[in-house]
N, C-alpha and C positions, 0 to 999 in steps of 0.2 A: 282382733281375735276372732277366730272362726265361730260361727254360730252353732249351737248344739242342734242336733236334728232329731225329729220324731218320725219313726218309720213303721207304719203298719206292716206286719209280716203275715203271709198267708200260705197255707199248704194247699196244693192242687191235687185232687184225686178223681180221676174219671171226668175231668173237665169241670168239676165243682170244687168250691172251697170247703175245707174241713178243719176241724181243730180237735186235738186229743190231749191226753196227759201222758207225760214221760214217753212220748213218741208212739206208744203202742196201745194205750188204754183209752176207754171212753170216747171213741170218735163220734163227733157230731158235725152235721152239715152246717156250713156257715154262709152259703149263698153262691151267687154267680160272680166269677172273676171280673167281668167287664162292668156290670152294674155296680159292684163294690168299689172298683177302682174309681168310677165316676163319682160315687158318694164321697170317698175320702179325698179325692181331688178338690171337691167343693169345700171341704173342711180346711184346705190349705196345708195338707201334710207335706213334709219336705221330700219324701221319696216313698216308694212301696217296694216290697220284696215278695216275689212269688217263687215258691219252690215246688216243683212237680215231684211228689214222693213215689210215684209209680215208675219214674224213668230209670233210676239206678237198679232196683230189683229186677226190672223186666228187660234190662239191657237196652233201653231206649234213651231218648233225650226229651227234654221239656217241649211241650207241644207249641210249636211256633204259631199255630193259628190263633191261640189265645193271646200271644204277644202282639200279633198284628192288630187284633180287635182292640186290645187295651190301648195301644199306641194311636189308634184312630180316635179314641174317646178323650184321652188326656195328654197333657204335655209335660207333666212333672216327670222327673227322672224315675226310672224303676229298674230293679235288678231281678234277673231270673236265674234259676238254678234247677239242676236235676239231670243227672246222667251225662253231663258234658265231659268228653274225654278227647276231643280232637280240635285242632285250631280251626278246621273248616266248620265245625258246629258253632264255634263262638262267632266266626265271621257271619254265619247265616243268622244267628240270633240277633246280633247287632244290626244287621241289615233289615230284619223284621221289625225293629223298633226298640229293642232293649238298649239301655244305656250302660249297664254293667252286667257281667256274668259272674255267678257265684260257684266256686269249686270247693268240694269237700272231699269225697272219696278219690277223685282223680288226682288231687294234690298229694294224697297219702300213697297212692299207687306209683306216682311218678312225679316227685317234687320238681323235676326239671321242666315239667309241663307248665307250671306256673310261670317260670322264667320265660320260657319260649312264648307263652301267651302275652305276658307283659311287654316283651320286646316287639311283638308284632302289632298289638292293638293299643299299647300304652298302659302303664300301671293303673291309671285311673279307671280303667274298664274291668279290672280283675279284683274281685273280692274272694278272699279265702275264708270259708266257714270252718269252725272247729267244733264238732260235737264231742262233748266229754261227760264223764260221770265220775263221781267220787268212788274210789275203790281203795282197797288196802295199799295199792301201789301209788296212790295219790289221785290227782285229777287226770284220769286216763282217757286218752283220745280214742274215739270209735269211728270206724268206717261203715259204709253200707247202711246208712239210716239208723245207726246205733246198733247194728246187729253183729259187728265184728270188731273185737278189741285189737288195739295196736300197742306197741311198746312205748309210744310217745306220751309225754305229759302235756297238758294244754299250754302251760307257760312256755316250755321249751319249743313246742311246735309253732306257737305264735311267733316267737323270735326268729325261728328258722324260715317261716313263711314271709316275714318281712324281708329277710336277707335274700329270699328268692324273688323279690320285687312285687309281691302282692301290693295292690294300691290301698286296700283296707283289710283289716282282720275283724271277723265276727266270731264271738265266743257264744256258744249255745249249750247251756246246761241241760242235759237230758233229765237229771233229777228234778229240776225246777220247771221243766216244760209243762205249761198248762196249770201249774200249781197255784199261781198267783200269790206266791209266798215271798217275793222279793228277789232281786238280782244277786249274783255272786259278787258282793262288794269287795271281798278280800282279792280275788283274782283281778277284778277290774282295776283296783288301785295298784297292784303290783305290776300289771302289764302297762298301765298308762304311764308309769314312771320309766319304762324301758323302751316302749315303742315310739317310733317317730311318725309312723303312719296312723291314720285314724282308727280308733278302736270302737266297734259296734258291740253293745252289750245286748244279748238276747236271752229270753227265757226268765220268767219270774214276776213280771209286772202285774200287780194286783191293786195298787193304790197310787194316788198322786204323789205321795211321799216316796214310794219305791222308785218312781221316775226321777225324782229330785236326788235321791241318794246315789243312784247309779251315775248320774251326770256329775254330781259333786265328787264322786270317787275317781273320775278321770275319763269316763267314756265320752267319746265324741258324738255318739248317737245311741239311741235306744230303739229296739224294736218292741212293738206291743201287738198282741194278738188277742188272747182270751179276755183281757180287760176291756177292750173295745167291743168284742163280740158279746160277752155275757154280763156286762154291767152298764150302768148308765154314763160311764165316763166317755167323753168324746175327745178328739184331738184338740178342739177348742178349749175344753176344760183343762186338759194337760198343759197346753201352751200358756194359758192364763196363769195357772198355778206356778209354773216354772218361772215365768216372767216376774210375778209378784214376789218370788223368792230369790230374785237377783240373778237368774240364769239368762244368758244371752241367747235368746231364741228368735227365730224369724217371725215377723208379723203374719197373722192369719190371712192368706190370699190364695185363692185357687188359681190354677194355671190358666184358666180362661178369663181371669179377672183383669 
């Protein structure tokens, strides 16, 4: 049985890590990407995710210089995202040290791009993220960092992206982002019963039990941000708690160990 993964997720703005609430509120600085990656690597996290939130609104792409510096410091897998719209950009990011590339808006603009990327680089390199919010129409998917509503629902879009050969699906609740109020367990459970590819649950971690609930609901991995930044919970605490509650997690070992 595959081990459950613990993945710190960080947003990059102006070369620094930041964290907000519901994508647009209460932004706070959270440190330097390189030194932070080094710290979490020493904790033995399974992976890390960096998303450059400047890239898509500014018509750019995630800063490859940060990727190169992080890859020089740690050897754990890490995923990067932000503004990626071309196969050549994916190729460059992977060459700079990223293990996976995360697509959000590009997948919505051109679903075939996901398929082409998976065919060229392998499914395992392509993560499709789904930003969504609860609306009268249901769990509505949003593009452009939450700024543009689409006609898709999160459940249906996740299934479509698996059919497009995404290697992993990440669901990110805009409403729960930074709230530390718990993951969207209903959607996690429903998707985990239908998806064959790994499901990453993002947004809402605020306690050790929130983490357990999301993994018990069927998530293959969870991302954690605010809980690590603004509380005394560490990856070591999370891993120990999950293990003591019968979940199959990797032992705590840094990539340099």
